[in-house]
Each structure stands twice: as structure tokens, then as C-alpha cells.
N, C-alpha and C positions, 0 to 999 in steps of 0.2 A: 066768654069761656076762658078759663084759666089757661095760661100758657104752659102750665105743668101737666096738661092732660095727655100729651103724647110724646114726651121726650124732646130732645133737641130737634128743632125744625118740625115739631108736631103742630097741633092746631093753633098754637100761639105764635108760630113763626110767621114772619112777614111774607109778602108775595115774592115768589121766586126763590124762597129759601129751600134748600135741600135738606132732607132728613139726615141728621148727623150720624145716626147709627147705621144708615144705609149706604154710606160712602165707601166704595171699594169692596172687594171681596174679602173673605176671611181666610187666612192661611194658617198653617200649623207649623210652629217652630219646634222641630223634633229635638233640638238641642236643649230644650227646657227654658228658653228665653220667653220674652213677651210674645203674645199673639200679634201677628201683623196682618194688615190687609194688602190686597193686591193693588189698591189705588195709589195714586201719586201722593207723595207727602207723608206716607206712613213710616213707622220706625223701621230701621235697618235690621234685618234678621241675622246678619252675620254671613261670612264667606264659608261655603261648604268645605269640608276637610279635603276632599279630593282636588279642589282647585287651589289650595294654599301654596303648593310648590310652584305653580305657574305664576301666582301673584308675587311670591318672593323673588322669582327670577325677573319679573317685570320691574319690580321696585329697584333691584340692583342695577338695571340698565338705565334708570332714570337719572338725568343730570342733577347735581346738587345745587339747587337754587337757594341762594342766601335769602334771609328774611328781609322784607322791605324795610328801608331805613326809617320811614315815617310811621309813627304810631300816634294814638290819640292822646292829647293833653289839652286841658282847658286854656292854657297859655299858648298863643300862637308861636310857632317855632321861629327862631331868629335866622331866617334864610333870606337871601337876596331875592329880587324879582325873578319870576319864571322866564327863562330864555332857553333856546335850544341848546346852548352850551351848558347851562346849569342842569339840564336833563341828562346830559352825557356824564356829568361829574359823578364819580363813583364807579363808572364803568370804563375807566381809562384803558385797561389792558385790552378789553374786547374792541374798543374803538381803535387803538393803535394797530392791532392785528388787521382790522378791516381796512385801515388806511394803507398799510403795506401791501395788502392784496389788491387794492384798487390800483396802486402804482404798477405792480407786476402785470395785472390784467391789461392795463392801458398800453404798456410797452409791447406786450405780446400781440395785442390787436394790431399795432402799427408795424409789426415785422413783415407782414405780407407784401405791401408794395415794394419795400426794399429788396426782398427776395425775387419778386417779379422782375425788377430792374436788372438784378444780377443775372438772372436766368436768360433775359433777352440779350443784354449787351455782352455778357461773357460766355453764354452758352449757345443761344440760337444763332446770333449773328456770325460768330466764328465757327459754328457747327461743332461745338464741343459738347457731346452728349453727357459726359460725366458731370459737367457743371450744371447742365439742365437737370439731371437726376438728383444731384446734391441739393439744388435750390428747391426742387419739388419736395424732396424728403424733409428738408428743414421747414418748408411751408406747412406740410402736414403736421410736423412735430409742434410748430408754434400754435397751430389751431387746437391740437389736443391739450397742450399746456395751458392755452388761454381758457379752454373749457374747464380744466381742473381749477385754475385760479378763480374763474368766475363762480364756480360752484362753492368753493371754499369761502369766497367773499360773501356770497349770499347767505351761507350758514352763519357767518359772523354778524352780518347786519341784521339778519332775522333774530338772532339771540339778543343783539343790542336793542332792537325795537321791542321785543317781548319784555326784557328786564326793565327798560326805562318806562314803558307804558304801565307795567304792573306797579312800579313805584309811584308813578303819577296818579293812577287811579286811587291808590291808598291815600295819597296826600290830599287829593281833592275830596275824597269821602270823609277823611278826618276833618277837613275844613268845614264841610257841610254839617258835620256833627257839632262843630265848635260854634258856629254862627248862632246869633240870638234869634228870638222869635220874630222880631220886626223885619228881619231879612226875608223870611218866608211869607210875611204879609205883603211886602213890596214886590217880590219876584214871583213870577208864575212857575208852577211846577214843571210845565213842559219846557220852559227855557232852561231851568236847572238840569233837566234830563239831557238836553243837548250837550251840556258841558261834559257829561260822563259818557256820552254815546258818540255822536257825530264828530265832536271836536277832538276827543281822544283818538278816534278811529282815523281822522285825517292826519294826525301826528304820527300814528303808528304806520300808516302807509308811507309817509314821508321818510321816517327813520328806517323802515324795512328795505326800501328800494330807491326811493326818490333821491335822498342825499348822496347815496353811493353812485347812482347813475349820473347825478349832477356833477360829481367829482370826476367820474370816468370821462364824461363827454367834455367837460371843461379842460381837463388835463390833456385829452386828445387834441383839442384845438391848439394848446400850447406846444405839445410835442410836434404836431404837424407843421406848425409855423416855423419852428426851429429847423425841421428837416427840409422844408421848402427853401429856406434861405441858404441852407447848406448846399443844396443842389445848384441853385442859380439865383443870385441876389437880385439881378435885374428883373428876371421874369417873376420872381416872388413878389417884389416890390410893386411892379405894375399891376399884377393880378389882385393882390390883397388890398392895395390902396384904392383900387376901383370899387371893391366890394365892401370892405369893413366899414367905411363911413356910412354907407346906406344901411347896413345891418345895425349899426349903433343907433342911428336915428330911429329906426323902426322899433328897436328893443326898448329905448327910453319911452317912446309913446306907449308901447304895450305894457310896460311896468306901471306907468301912471294910470292907465285905463283899467288894468286888472286889479290894482289896489282897490279902486272904487267898486268894481264888480264883485270881488270876493267878500268884501265887507257886507255888501248887500245880501249875498248868498247866506252868510252866517246869521245875519239878523232875521231874514225871512224864514230860514229853516227852524230857527228858534220859535218864531211865531206860529209856524205850522205844528210843531210838536206841542206847543202850549195849548192851541185850540183842540188838537186831538185828545190830549190828556184831560182837558176839562169836559169834553163831550163823553169820554169813557167813564169818568167818575160820576157824571150827572145823567147817565143813560136812563135811569128810572124816572127822573123828573122830565126828561125830554120825551120819553114814551108816554108818560101820564098826561102831558100837555100837548101831545100831537105836534111836536116841534121838529120832527125828523126832516121834513122837506125844507123848512126855513134854515135849519142848522146845516143841512147839506149845501144849500146855496151860499151860506156864509163861509163854510169851509172851502167851497170852490173859489171864493175870492181870495182867501188866505193862500191856498195852493197856487192860485194864479199869480200872486205877487212873487212867490218862489220861482215859478216858471219864468216870469219876466226877468228875474235876476239871472237865471240860467241862460235865457235868450241873450242877455247883454254880454255875458262872458263868452258865450258861443260866437256871438257876432265879432267880438274883437279877436278871438282865436282864428275865425275864418278870414280875417283880414291879414293878421300877422303871419300865420302859417304859410298860405300860398304866396304871400308877398316875399317872404324870405326864400321860398323855392325859386321864384322868378329871378331874384337877385343872384342866387347861386348858379342858375342856368346861364345867366348873362356872363357871370364870371368864368364859367367853363368855356363858353363860346369865345371870350376874349383870350383865354389861355390857348385854345386850339389855334386861333388865328396867329397870335404872336409866337407861340412855341413852335407851331408847324413851320413858320417862316424861318425860325432859328435852326431847325433841323435841316431844312433845305439849304441853308447857308453853311452848314457844317459846324455851327456854334453849339449844337446840343445833340446828344445821341438819342436814338429812338427809344431805347429803354428808359432813359432819364425822363423823356417827355411822357412815356406811359406811366412811370412812377409818379411824375408830377400831377398827371390827371387823377390818378387813384388817390394820391394824398390830398389834392384839393377837394375831391369828392368827399374824402374822409373829414375834411375841414367843415364842409357845409352840412353833412349828415347830422352832426351833433346839434346844429342849429335847430333842426326839426325836432330832435329829441328834447332839446332844452325848452322848446315851446310848451310841451306837455309837462316837463319836469318843473318849469317855472309855475305852471298852473298848480301843480301839487304843492310847490313851495308856498305859493300865495295862500292856498287853503290851510296849510299847516301854520303859516304865520298869523293868519286871522284867528285860528284856533288858539294859538299861544296868547294872543292879545286878550281874548275872551277869558281864558283860564287864568291869566295873570291878574285880571280884574277881580275874578272870584277869589283867588288865593290872597289878594291884597286886602280884601274886605275885613275890617276889624269887628269883632263882636261888640255890640253895644252894652252887653252885660259881661264885662271882662273879669277874669280872675287875676288879681294883682300878684306879682312875684313874691310879695311879703305875706300872702294869705296863709293863715294857719288852720289846721284841722279843727273843726268844731267838736268839743267834747260832748259827751252824752248830756242832753239838755233836760231841764225840768219842764220847759214848755211855755215860759212867759213870753208873750209877744207884745211889742210896743210899737205903735205908729207915732212918730214924733214930728209934727209939722210937715206931714207928707203931702206934696203936690205932684201930680202926674198927669200927663196927657199923651195920647198916641201921636198927635200932631202938634208942632210948635204953636204956642199961643192959644191952644184950645184944651185947657185942662179938664180932665174927667173928675179928678179928686183935687180938693183945695184945702190945704192946711189941716189935714186930718190928724186928730189927737185921739188915740184909742189904746187901751191896755186890755189884753186878754190874760187872765191869771193862769198859772200852771194848772192843768187838769180841767179847766173851764171849757164848756161847750158854748160857743157864741154863734148865733144865727143872724144872718144879714138878709133883710127883706127890703123891698122897695120896687119902684117902677123899672121897666126895662131901660137901660142906658144910664142908670144912676151910678154905676161904678161898682156894683156888687162883685162881679167876676174879676174886675181889676184888682180889688183887694186880695183875692186869692192868688192872682198872678204875681203880685208884688211879694207876698209871703214866700212863695216858692222861688222867688228871684228869677222869674222869666223876664221881668223888666226891672229896672232900677228907677226909683223916684227921681223926678226932676229936681226936687229940693226936699230937705228933711231926711230923716233916717228911719229905718226899720230895724228893731233890735230883737234878738232872741236871747233870753237870759242875760240881758244887758250888753250883748255883743252885736255890733253892727254887722249886718249880713254881708256888706261889701268886704269885710276884713277876714272872712273865712273861705276855705276852699269850697267850690261848688259841689264836689262829690260828697264831702262830709256833711254839707247842709242838706242835700237832697236825699241822702240815706236816712235822715231822721224825719223827713216829711213825706207822708203818703198822700197821693192825689187821686181822686176819683172824679173825672170830668163828666160833663153832661152827655157827651157822645164818646164813650170809650172806644179805643182802637184795639182791634185784635189782629194779630199777625198770622201769616200762613204757618201752620205747624199744628202740633197737638194741643189738647186741653192742658196737659202738664206744662208744656213750654209757655203757654200764655199766662197761666196762673203763677208760675214761678219766674215770671219775666224780671222782676226786681231782685229775686234771690235764686239764681240758677242752681246754686248748690243745695237748695232745700231738699230734704228727703221726701219720699212718698208719704210717710206718716204725717209730716208737717203740711204737705199739700192737701191731704185728706182732711186734716183738722180745719184748714181754711175753707174747704168745700163744705164741711159740716157747719161751719160758722155762718155761712150765708144760705144754708138749707138746700144745697145742690146735690147731696149724696144720692138721693133716690133717682134724680134725673140723670146723673152721670152713670150710675150703675145700670140704667136701662139700655145704654148703648153697649154694643157687643165688645167694643174696644176699651171702654172705661176711660181712664185718663189719657190713653193713646188715641182717642177719637180725634180725627183731623178737623181743623177749621179752615174754611176757605178764605180767600183774600178779603181783608177788612172784616172778617167774621160774618160774611154774607150768608153762611149756612145756618145761622142762628138768628133769633129775633132780637130786636133792640133791647127788650127787657132782659133776655138771657145774657146779652153782652154786658149789661149793667151789673148783673149778679156776678159774672166772671171778673169784672173789674173790681168789685168789692172783695172778692176772694183774693185777688192779686194784692190789694192793699192790706188785707188782713195778714197775709203771709209775710209781707215786708216788715211787719211789726214796727211801724214808725212811732216816734214820740209825739209828732204833730200830724193831725189829719185834716186835709182840706177836701171838702165835698162840694163840687160846683153843680147844683141842680141834680144831685145824684139819684133822686127818686122820681124825677119828672117823667120818665118813660115807662114807669111800672104800673101795672094794674093794681087793684086794691089788695088782692091776695098776696101778690108779690111784694107790695109795699109793706105789708105786715111782716113778712119774712125778713125783708131787708132791715126794717126798723129794729127787729129783735137782734139781727146781726150787728147793727150799728151800736146797740147798747153794749155788746161785747167788745167791739172794735174800739169804741171811744172810752171805755172804762179806764180811768187813770191817765188819759191822754188829753192834751189840748186839741180842740177841734174848732174849725171854722166852717160853718155850714152856709152855703149860698142857696137860699131856698125861695121857690115860688109858692110851694104848697105850705100853707100855714100849719098843716098837721105835722110837718117835719120841724118847722120852726118852734112849735109849742113844746117840743121835747128838750129844747136847749135850756141851759142854765140862765142865759141872758140873750136878749134880742135887741138888735139895733135896727132902726129904720133910717134908710138913706134916700136922698134924692139929689138932684143936680147941685144943690146948695151945700150938701154935706150931711153930717149925722144929725137927724132931727130928734130922735128919741132913743133912749136906752133903758132897759129894765127887763124884768121877767115877764112872762106872758100875763100873769095876773096883774102885775103892776101897770103894765101898759094899757090893758083893758080898762083898769080902774081910772086911769088919767083921762080917758075919753079923747085921746089925740088921734094922730094919723093911724097908728096901729089898730086902735079900737074901731075905726071906720073900716079898715081892711078886714078885720075879724068879723065885723057885723055882716059885711058883704059876703064873705066866704061862708059864714054860718047859714045865711039865707039860701045859699045855692047847694048846700050839702044836705 
């Protein structure tokens, strides 16, 4: 049955496809704009007039966020390695205000024990109620001021975290757009996702609260140490020198162990995301082959490795946290014993001992906080290392600083001594010599793995040859800007990718500025007008993720419309008709005649019916180009192509 029988997602749609015209409800835009549906992803109908005043008021209250510093360029930016300091660079004013507020907050937090000491020694002991009242009032004022300073500091650190992470996300996304195809062949999609999700989130948590609290608690220990020695050098020395060495040894052990633990955590969470991503993308194959139980068991093992990493970090935290608590309690016990004896001997006042106990407790309390904060720091540090590795990766298909824009081409393509392999020492193409004349349609046929699609990837410069050159109108592809090259080359892959959005968005993907008339011309060129008009929303009909709401054949036709609209000078079709039924293939071939008219074309074909339409055919295998000529010439020579044609004719 033809896939054109029932509109998008009709009888020709694959299993699980949803009818395109039936997605979402149909609304009415009384302002005269496009019709929109109630479903997610449909066009925005506009803000009602009665709400505009409120929207304007809300916009005026929004802070003015500067544009991110990083934008996309094919040439990697000349920046140093990613560090926490480099992330703050450019936000110095916000950082400076946050640091000042941290100092104020810390000093206010430590005013309490001093006021308690004054209240006891100068108010309670001599029975002076005015001093007691003054100390209590100042205590309350310091608490309120500390609360205000803490709130202001949190606003500053929150803004710092939001701004730096926005810049980082843009920088990482631009780098992912910049990297070459072989990076995505080596790296799993789930691992890449962790860079933009859990790694950035770990850094955001650290910048928003972790670093500030780290500074507050660390500064608290410094301030308290100074205060303790100002009260009584002998008592402070005895108490701290009993405790600090033990804390130092425990902290050094914890740092070394946690470094190992949090690296394991980052690696295992990446593996978990990768396995999840692969299972989501392959859910149809998993269901078809009844692999749910086995895949669940495999995922359980992956999750188990992440659990083991968490168990390890939890174990070292369980040792370090209670251990430091015990050390602190022993220090307090020593203080009470020694200090109490000094009070009895008249060498220390009761208020000073009370303040000493409170300050020493304030010295040990940050240690407990620093355990958790160091955990957050280690997570952030591990994230920085992973992100630094990603940002340091260099594209294997670079754009040189001297690259020049490619002028409008006639379309001559020359392979000169081209050798290429995806793995070192295992070439797929060897010393290829090939010339495609301007306006010529060249078809490439041959067995699977012979390098047909590799030729197409080299022409579009998704890869560079290991040796030799590829020229377009006599210009080496390495010497021109990638944008100017790819603007003049249209590509229709074997499995075209559709994005979430409308039909209009997907067809105009390479030319977002195209008018509706131009889009409809592309739709007509591939014979899709009747089909599009059957949907209630027309060009505004939504597509689901990866185009799952349409059949594979319909996706191919949309990809051809996308290429037609781009109006390239060179067209590369990689098995572009392999997923079409006979009726669709006839429509596409008629559309190809219009698309290829006056343009150079490279057709990677399994179907000889497509290859026969080319001006010239080359036959390739692992040893290189075996034959070259028109369909009639190759059949007449009785070689490899003639054998392929005889086999194909016998089966049709």
C-alpha cells in the first residue's frame, strides 16, 4: 500500500507512529495569525492584549543579563584551560561583593561568644543589669545583621553561579558543535550528556553555596584561632596543639581517599547515562527482540557500579565525619579540665572560660561543615577535570585561521591521490584518483564496506583524507571556511534526522530565512503538497522527536525538500532512495531531476535504478575504482557492473 494513502502517519507510517494531522487540538487565533493547536510544540499564538501591561511590568523588573561571552566559531577560542578561577573571570564585581559579604557574615557570626563573655564578666558577676541588657541587645543586633549579610551573600553567590554556569553551558555546547564526527564515533552519547547535566550541576551547586560556605567556615577557624590566642595563649596552645595534628592527619587521609571516590563516581554516572541513552534510542529494537529482561539485568549491573562508587564515598565520609567529632569532643574535655583548673586558681575568669568553650566549639563546628563542603568541592573538581578534557579536545577537521570563504562554485570535484581510513593503518580508500565535471551526476556502486559513503563524507569535509587532496573548482577544501563550503553542498543521508518542531522548521533547516512561498516550492518539488495540505495545520504540523510521527519514507521526502530549498551547487545523496516504496521512488526521482539540474551530484546508490539515471557510474571495491562509464558502456564491457545489472534485472 502506498504511504500516501492517509496523510502523515497514515497507512504508510511505521509502527508506533502517530497521525501528524491528529496531534493536539485545533485552536483559533482571533488576531488573524496562524491557526495553532493545543498540543505541545505548536506555534505561539501571541500574548492577549489584556495581559500585555502585566508582561511589560514583569519585563521591567527582570535583571539585565549580559549576553554570554562564548559564541560559535569553527576555530577553537584562544582561552586557557578550564579552572574554577577562569569560570569567575568576567564576573569580578559580583565575586568581589560576595567575598566582602562573606567576611562581614563571618565576623558577625563570631560576635556572639564575645558578647556572652562581656555579659557574664561585666554584667552578671558584678550584678550590673545595664551591661547585661546592652550585651543582650548587641547580641540580638548581631544576629539580625548576620542574617541580613547572609541573605545578601546568598543572592550574590546565586547570581554568580547562574551567570558562570550559563556561560559554561554555552561554551560546552559550542565546543560540541565544533568537534568533528570521529569524536561522536568514539564517545557515547550518554557520556556527553553527563558533561552538560550532572557535571555542570555539580559546579553550579559548588558556586552557589559550596565555595561561599567553604570560605565562611575556613575564615571562621582563622578568626576563632586568633580570638582564642588573644584570650589565653597557654590554654589556646595546649588545646589546639592537642587537636589540630589529629585533624590534619585525618583530613589528609580523607582528601586522598575522596579523590579516588569521586573520580569513580563521575565515571560510573557517565556509564549509567550512556546505557540509559542507548536503551531509549533502541527501544523499538529491544522490544522487537524481547530483550527487556536481559537489558534490565545489564542496566542493573551498570547502576550497581555507580552504587558501589557511592558506597565507597559514603564509607570514607562515615569514618571522617564521626572521627573529627570524637577529636573535637576530646578537645573540649581537655579544655574543661585545664580551663576549669585555671578558673579555680584565679588565673581565668568564668566568662572567659565560657567564651573559650563557645569559640572552641565554633572552631570544631566548621570541621563538620567542611566534610560535606569538601565532598561538594571534590565533585565540582572532578566535573572541572571532565569538562576541561572536553573543551581541550581539538577538531580533527579544523578550520585554519587563514581559511578564505569559498566563492560560488561551478562544481568540479577532484580526488587527487586520496587515501583515508577511520582507524590508523586500515585504509578504506587508497590513492583514489577521480574527477567529477561541473554539472555531472556521478553514481557510486559497489559492495558494502567498499568506501562509497566515505567518498560522500570526504566531499562534505566531515573527515579529511590521510593523504592526498580533494579540490572543488581547483581549491583545496582545507583552505576554505567550513561554513562557505557547506552552504554550497546539499546532503541527503540514508537516514535523515528530523528535529522537534513544525514541518516548516524542518524543511527550512538549512535556510531559516526562507519564505513560505519558497518552502511550498520545495514541497511541490518532491511531491508533498497534497500530503501536507491534508493535515489541518499544514506547514505548522508538528513533528515528534527524531520524526517518529512520520514513516521513514516520509522523512526521506522531507529531507529532499530540505535539500531542494537550500539550493546547493553540489548535491550528495547517500542511499537517498533506499527506504522508499516504488511509487514514492518515482516521485523522488522526478524531484531529483529538478534538484540535480545544472548541479554537480554524487549519488551513493544500492539501487541500480537510481544509478542508471546518472551521467557516469563508477564501481568500487576494497581495492579502489574498478570501472567507470555510463550505464550502457559498463553493460557493454561485460565487467563487474554488467554482472550486478544482470543479477538486478533477474530479480525485478
